[in-house]
N, C-alpha and C positions, 0 to 999 in steps of 0.2 A: 468270907472265901479262901478255900485253902492253897496255900499254891502248889504247884508240882513238886514230885519229891526228888529230893536231888541223889545222885549216884555217888559215892565214895570210889568210884573205877577210873577216875581219868588218867589218863595217855601219857599230858605233856603238865607233868605238875614238877615246880622246881624249889627248892628249901630257901626260904628269905632267911636274912639278917638282921637280927633289931639293932636299935640306933646303937647300943652300946657295943655290938661286933660280936654279940652274943648267938647263938644258931635258935632260929625261930621252931617255935611247937610246931605252928599249924603250916602246911603247906602249902602252897603258890600254886592258883592253878592260870593257868595264861586263855585271854580271851580271843577268841577269831576274828571276830569282829575289829577291834583298838588294839588289839597285839599288847595289851598291856596285862598286867598277873594281879591275879585276887586271891582271897581268903575264899574258903568255899563257902561260906555266907553271903559272899556278894554274888554267888556264880547262881543261875537256874538253867535248868534242865529240862528240855520239852519231853513232854511225853511220848510222845507219838514216834520218834526218832535218837531221843537219850543224846540229841547234840544239845551240848551247856554252852550259855555264853553269859556274859558279865550282867544284871540284869540293870544298868545303866546303859546298855548299848541296848539291849533288848529290848526294854520301853522304849528307844526313841525310834528305832524300827520299826515297831509296832506303831507306834501314832504317826510314822510318816505312812506305811502303808495303810493305816485307816483313811487318813485325808484323799493319798491318792489314788487307792484300789477299789471303788467306790461298790463296798461291799464285799470286792473278791475274797475265796479263803486266803488267811495271810499264811505262806509259806515257813519252812526253817531260812533262816538269812544265810546260811550255809549253801556253798554254789554247789557242793558236790554231795551232796546230802543222799547218803548211802538209799533212805526209805524215802525222798522225798515227801517228810513230814509235816502237817499244818499243825499250828499251832488249836489248840483248842479254845472253846469258850469261858471256859472257868481261867485258863493261863492268861487269857484277854484281857476279862476282869480286871484280875489279881495286878497285871502290869499295868494298866493305862487309867489314870482320871474316870470320874464319872459323867461330865462332858464328852470326853474322845471318848466314852462306852457307849452311851449313848447314841451317840453320830454315827457310830460301827452297827449297831442294832437297827440302825433307822436302815440305812446303805445295804445291810445286808436281807432286811425285809425288799427294800423297792428291788434287788435283783433278784430276789424269789419271785417276786410277781412277775417279773420280766419273763423268767425264764420258766415261768407256771403256764401251760400253755391254754387251762382252765382259767387265768386268771389275768386283768388286763385293768389298768388305771383309766381313769373315768379323761378323757382329754380335754375339758374345761380347766385351766389354770387354776381358778379361783376354787374348784370340787377336791380334784384328785383322790377319789374314793376308787377303793376295788370294789370290779367289778365282774361277775361269774360268767364267763361264757359257757353256756351250752351248747355246745359241739364235737364230735368226735375227732373231725379234723381242722389243726388250727389254721389251715392252710385255707379255711372255707370260709368264705364272707358269710357272716349271720347278723342280724340284730341284737346289740346290747343296750342295753336297758338302765341307768345308774341308778341305784335306789337311793341315791341324795337328792341329785338336781332332774331329774326323771328326764333327762335328753336321751335320744336315742342317735345312738351314730354304728359305724362298720366295726366290726374285730378286727380286719385285718386294716383297713387303709387311715382308721379313727375318725373320718369323716361323718360328716350328716348322711344318716341310712339310706342308702341309694339303690331301691330296690328295682333290679332288672340292668342294673345300671356297672361295669366293670370299674375297678378302683381304679384311680386316678393315680399316678405313680407320684414317688414323692411326696405322698401329701402323709398325713396335715400339716398345714403351714397354721398355725394357731395364735392371732394373738390375742394377748393379754390382758382384750377389752371386750373379749366375745360375750357376746348377752346372754341374757335367758333363755330366749326361745333357742336356742343351738349351738351347732361347734361350729366355729367358722371356718373356711374353704378359701380361704383368700390364698391364691400364688403370691402375693407381692414380695416382693424381696427385702424389703426391711419390715418382715414380721419376725419378733423375738423370738419366738421360738419354733425349731423343727427338728426332725427326727436324722439321726444319723445312718446314711445310705448303706451302711454296714450294719449296725448290733440294733435299728431303729429305735435306741434309745429318745427318750428326748432331751433337746440340748438347747439351753438358752441363751441369748448373745446380747451381755448388758453395753458391753464400748467393746471398742479395740478393732484390729483389724479385720480383712475375709478372710486369713485361713485359719480353720477352727482343726482342733484334734478331739475328739472325740478320749473323754478319760477311761468308758467302758471298754471298750478297743484298740485304741491308742491310733486310730483313723486319721487322716489329715486330711481335710478337703476344702473348697469353697465355698462358703458360706451362702454364696448368690443361687448358685447354679449345680452346688452338690456334687462338682464336678473331682475324682480321685488327684489328689496332690502328694501322696505318698512317695513318689520317686522325682517329683520338682523341687530340687533343692534350690534352683535358681529362681524358683516363681513367676518363668515364661509364661502362665496360663492368663495372666496379667496384662500383657504386652500385644494380645489380640482379643476379636470374638465381642462376646455380649459385654464381658467383663473386664475392658480392657479399662486398667487407670482407676477399676474397684477394689484394689488390695487397701486403700487407708493409709497409706503414707506416701506420703511425696518420692518422688522419680531419684532424687537425688539420695533418700534413702535407703531406696530399692536397690539403686548401680553403689551405694558401699555394702550395702551387704552380701550384693554380688561378686564384691572386691573381697571382702574377707573371708567367702567359702571359697574363691581361688587358691588366694593366699595359703589360706589351711591346707588344701590341695598340695597346692608347690611344692608347702613343706614339708608335710610328710614324706612326699618325692625324695625330696632334697635329701631327706633324715637319710633313706633307704636308703639312694645309690649311692650315699657318701662311706655309710655302716657297712656296709655287703662288704667289696673289698677288704676294708677292715678288722673284719668278724673271718672272713679267706684267711688273710694273714695270719688271724691271732687262731687260728683253728690248731695248729700243732703245737704249740705252745699249749691250749687247755685242755689237749689229747694226753699229752707228757704228765702235766700237773696232776690229770686225775687216772692215770695209770700208777703215778706214782703214789697217789692218795691211798689208792687201792693194794697196792705191794704192802704198804708201811701195815695198813689195817690188816689184812694176811697174814702179816709176821707175826703181828703183835696177838693175835687170835689163834695161832697155832700151835698143834698139838704139845704137849710137853715134852722135851726129850728123855729116853729113858736110860 
């Protein structure tokens, strides 16, 4: 697998010094991620956008995005990338080990199936075969039969096929102990697998609290009732209603968490309150220094006298 070509037109090039104080022949290029300088051999340039980074930082970034991105395209790590570049599969294969590359290919395939309206996964946990959906409208419920385990399920809600009946909301709640006769549609709140309320990707809960975050769309919700928790930073959802005291943490830990959130918000407000007058008082000095620097540069770069 060949690496992407490295361009020699880099804007931030400095000349390094050797140990003996002699001038180094190889130019040094600054990495925009770690802000360290490397030789051109230690840099990797992305093919789509021509942004360049040190190979070590780029490898760590790609591995992190693979483990956290659920197969999504890996974008250029530069925040203001002018071309919004995306890493090619060949570049990813060059940077990461074989095990991480296999994980990326698997997550990418699962994401492609999830986004393809003509394909879906078999809802049985033991099977997980890709099934074809023969329908023009992806929102129309049709019967789908798995070619491996031969169960029949609904293409929309993934529950057992229900001809003449509407799909039940937030289905399926499939247990990992589903039998061979069909798909479990139990609404037990202790079910190990549910769907994200936003992107409908399957999520398995092994342990931990009831506050869940979907790794695919980053949506936060309650595991029991699928209530939206994106803006509930104090987790007040678990103070009342059917999910009261079902967070999975003690009352003391919840209160301590709320105290920390309040402390952080208060600290940020206090910093803004204290620094605002100081910045206002220092603004004339800052403007004066900027004007003085501008004048000195203008005088230095001015036209020569005749």
